[in-house]
C-alpha atoms as one frame of an Amber mdcrd trajectory, in Angstrom:
protein
  10.776 -31.063 -32.213   9.528 -32.148 -28.909   8.965 -34.998 -26.601   5.381
 -35.692 -25.259   4.028 -38.923 -23.604   7.595 -40.349 -25.149   5.889 -39.749
 -28.616   7.745 -36.899 -30.774   5.911 -34.328 -31.893   6.474 -31.387 -34.001
   7.538 -27.332 -32.540   4.482 -26.698 -34.870   2.398 -29.081 -33.671   3.268
 -27.630 -29.780   2.684 -23.841 -30.743  -0.767 -25.033 -32.328  -1.817 -26.778
 -28.535  -0.483 -23.488 -26.765  -2.742 -21.483 -28.807  -5.710 -23.419 -28.628
  -5.723 -24.094 -25.408  -5.404 -20.223 -24.809  -8.908 -20.575 -26.395 -10.376
 -22.980 -25.104 -13.618 -23.228 -22.752 -15.971 -25.296 -20.695 -18.180 -25.593
 -23.335 -15.503 -27.117 -25.645 -15.789 -31.045 -24.652 -11.979 -31.641 -24.677
 -10.684 -28.805 -22.168 -13.944 -30.062 -19.666 -12.739 -33.764 -20.311  -9.495
 -32.465 -19.276 -10.474 -30.080 -16.312 -13.321 -32.595 -15.041 -11.141 -35.288
 -14.406 -11.048 -36.469 -10.901 -12.202 -32.885 -10.594 -14.968 -33.602  -7.725
 -15.081 -30.183  -6.086 -15.886 -29.025  -9.896 -18.298 -31.726 -10.500 -20.285
 -31.486  -6.985 -20.777 -27.226  -8.173 -21.972 -28.501 -11.540 -24.379 -30.823
 -10.408 -25.720 -28.773  -7.446 -26.117 -26.186  -9.110 -27.616 -27.678 -12.368
 -30.117 -29.745 -10.207 -30.550 -26.485  -7.438 -29.576 -28.317  -4.471 -26.503
 -28.101  -2.187 -26.487 -31.663  -0.271 -25.103 -33.538  -3.550 -21.733 -35.219
  -2.768 -19.878 -36.883  -5.454 -17.340 -39.867  -4.455 -15.882 -40.403  -8.038
 -15.728 -38.066 -11.714 -14.329 -39.554 -14.690 -13.790 -38.349 -17.920 -14.208
 -39.834 -21.628 -15.414 -43.058 -20.257 -15.714 -45.934 -22.293 -19.307 -48.047
 -22.050 -18.881 -50.948 -25.040 -21.456 -53.588 -26.369 -20.173 -57.260 -27.603
 -22.615 -56.619 -30.052 -24.485 -53.065 -30.221 -22.641 -49.902 -30.401 -19.822
 -48.545 -27.916 -20.080 -44.789 -26.730 -17.682 -42.517 -24.907 -18.921 -40.255
 -22.157 -17.645 -36.883 -21.558 -18.290 -37.042 -17.997 -18.985 -39.305 -15.281
 -19.626 -38.945 -11.785 -20.966 -40.820  -8.716 -22.426 -39.647  -5.404 -22.397
 -41.440  -2.176 -26.227 -42.552  -2.638 -24.938 -44.507  -5.872 -26.876 -42.266
  -8.319 -24.873 -41.794 -11.716 -24.673 -38.754 -13.354 -22.982 -38.720 -17.019
 -23.004 -35.239 -18.447 -22.279 -34.218 -21.660 -20.811 -31.097 -23.708 -22.522
 -30.809 -26.722 -21.782 -27.679 -29.298 -23.509 -28.867 -32.239 -27.467 -28.957
 -32.083 -27.095 -32.394 -33.691 -25.571 -33.911 -31.334 -28.107 -33.482 -28.275
 -30.674 -35.350 -30.752 -33.047 -36.799 -27.981 -32.800 -40.517 -29.202 -28.961
 -39.991 -28.366 -29.915 -39.248 -24.719 -32.054 -42.448 -24.743 -29.172 -44.328
 -25.540 -27.095 -43.106 -22.660 -29.787 -43.614 -20.431 -30.088 -47.143 -21.838
 -26.598 -47.688 -21.583 -26.084 -46.629 -18.260 -28.130 -49.123 -17.251 -26.950
 -52.110 -19.262 -23.412 -51.511 -17.592 -24.320 -51.370 -13.891 -27.127 -53.753
 -13.375 -24.468 -56.436 -13.452 -26.243 -60.370 -13.760 -27.836 -61.813 -11.117
 -28.696 -58.673 -10.051 -32.673 -57.626  -9.617 -34.203 -54.778 -11.048 -34.936
 -52.861  -8.232 -31.118 -52.385  -7.822 -31.066 -50.333 -10.844 -28.986 -47.047
  -9.890 -31.035 -43.389 -10.309 -29.074 -42.087 -13.417 -28.905 -38.466 -14.909
 -27.858 -37.932 -18.563 -27.181 -34.044 -18.699 -26.828 -32.444 -21.983 -25.118
 -28.947 -21.919 -26.229 -27.513 -25.068 -24.125 -24.207 -26.772 -27.592 -23.192
 -28.241 -31.201 -23.347 -26.970 -32.067 -26.270 -28.536 -35.726 -26.234 -27.894
 -36.386 -22.438 -28.466 -38.161 -21.883 -25.489 -35.812 -19.437 -23.770 -35.633
 -21.755 -20.871 -32.335 -22.175 -19.168 -33.043 -25.955 -18.028 -35.174 -28.293
 -19.534 -35.704 -31.557 -17.333 -37.304 -34.334 -19.550 -39.070 -36.960 -16.873
 -41.823 -39.875 -17.810 -45.542 -39.787 -16.697 -48.275 -41.951 -17.446 -50.041
 -40.222 -19.590 -53.399 -41.531 -18.697 -53.363 -40.426 -15.393 -51.005 -37.418
 -15.656 -48.461 -38.700 -12.747 -44.797 -39.245 -12.659 -43.427 -42.782 -13.577
 -41.003 -42.695 -11.396 -38.317 -45.215 -13.124 -35.343 -42.779 -11.856 -34.349
 -41.986 -14.701 -33.457 -38.595 -15.721 -32.809 -36.921 -18.922 -31.894 -32.912
 -18.767 -30.936 -30.257 -21.419 -28.654 -27.524 -20.340 -28.838 -24.090 -22.091
 -25.378 -22.496 -22.463 -26.753 -19.420 -24.088 -28.875 -18.510 -20.998 -27.591
 -15.613 -19.372 -29.290 -14.889 -16.061 -27.955 -13.722 -13.422 -28.999 -16.212
 -10.784 -26.581 -19.566 -10.044 -26.947 -21.706 -12.974 -27.074 -18.226 -15.489
 -23.642 -17.873 -13.921 -22.393 -21.266 -14.622 -23.461 -21.036 -17.945 -21.266
 -17.560 -18.374 -18.477 -19.102 -17.135 -18.721 -22.364 -19.273 -18.432 -20.129
 -22.702 -15.742 -17.900 -20.947 -12.143 -18.441 -22.512 -10.411 -16.352 -19.821
 -10.510 -17.639 -16.487 -10.324 -13.721 -15.203 -13.516 -13.071 -16.706 -15.222
 -16.103 -14.695 -17.542 -15.515 -12.069 -17.084 -18.726 -10.234 -13.673 -18.780
  -8.017 -13.251 -22.739  -8.250 -13.788 -22.796 -12.260 -11.914 -19.920 -12.576
  -9.065 -21.193 -10.045  -8.658 -24.715 -12.262  -8.641 -23.031 -15.680  -6.017
 -20.360 -14.800  -3.959 -23.768 -13.718  -4.435 -25.286 -16.988  -3.562 -22.659
 -19.155  -0.989 -20.771 -17.098   0.694 -22.728 -14.901   3.574 -24.095 -16.916
   2.687 -27.544 -14.594  -0.988 -27.059 -15.855   0.077 -26.553 -19.467   2.548
 -29.031 -19.858  -0.526 -31.575 -18.447  -3.078 -30.271 -21.073  -0.713 -30.313
 -23.657  -0.044 -34.397 -23.154  -3.636 -34.653 -22.796  -4.198 -33.368 -26.196
  -1.617 -35.321 -27.856  -3.784 -38.651 -25.721  -6.884 -37.126 -26.889  -4.893
 -36.861 -30.734  -4.422 -40.763 -30.296  -7.168 -41.886 -28.781  -8.935 -40.189
 -31.864  -6.887 -42.060 -34.048  -7.810 -45.161 -32.687 -11.196 -44.049 -32.550
 -11.305 -43.575 -36.462  -9.294 -47.093 -37.211 -12.162 -48.726 -35.068 -14.981
 -47.361 -36.549 -13.295 -48.561 -39.997 -13.226 -51.647 -39.400
């Protein structure tokens, strides 16, 4: 037996964790959550690439962010980043097509609004929000790398600029442009096969460095416990 986070786990569980770590990819939400927690440089890289920018500056990034509601359904955000202009970015990893349901994106957007517009604030103070679903498959089926969703005024054809954005990123896109390279790396389990040095370095640390592997094992145990807790809460 082995102590992990002051809990006793079996040798078998530990060995299974090590095998699982070796095959994890950024497109796997467990690995993404562990890698990107506090990883500001990585969040900047991903967001600048997806949004085709170079000037986006992230000031904080957290993973597995819980947005609770007393009356309604609570949600967990895979990644939540904030930039220097107070814009909010929710990145969701979805390997299952069903998990990228369009109404789920709508709910995530509304949850961000309800959490960050505090009592007494004016509606004009609502932050600009981006809900970004990175999907393993091309759920829209049009062969595009990126599917931006923004509202328009149907009568005039002009943008309805409410500063609420939804984007779907197709991880199966394999172009040689920056977004294609990023998606290639999201589908890699071997850091040596990654083309982006920053992502490769982070993955290599968590998969091969003794301290990184220990961090991954602890984090996976935390995720196991959190999953049990969520199941118990859902059953109430």
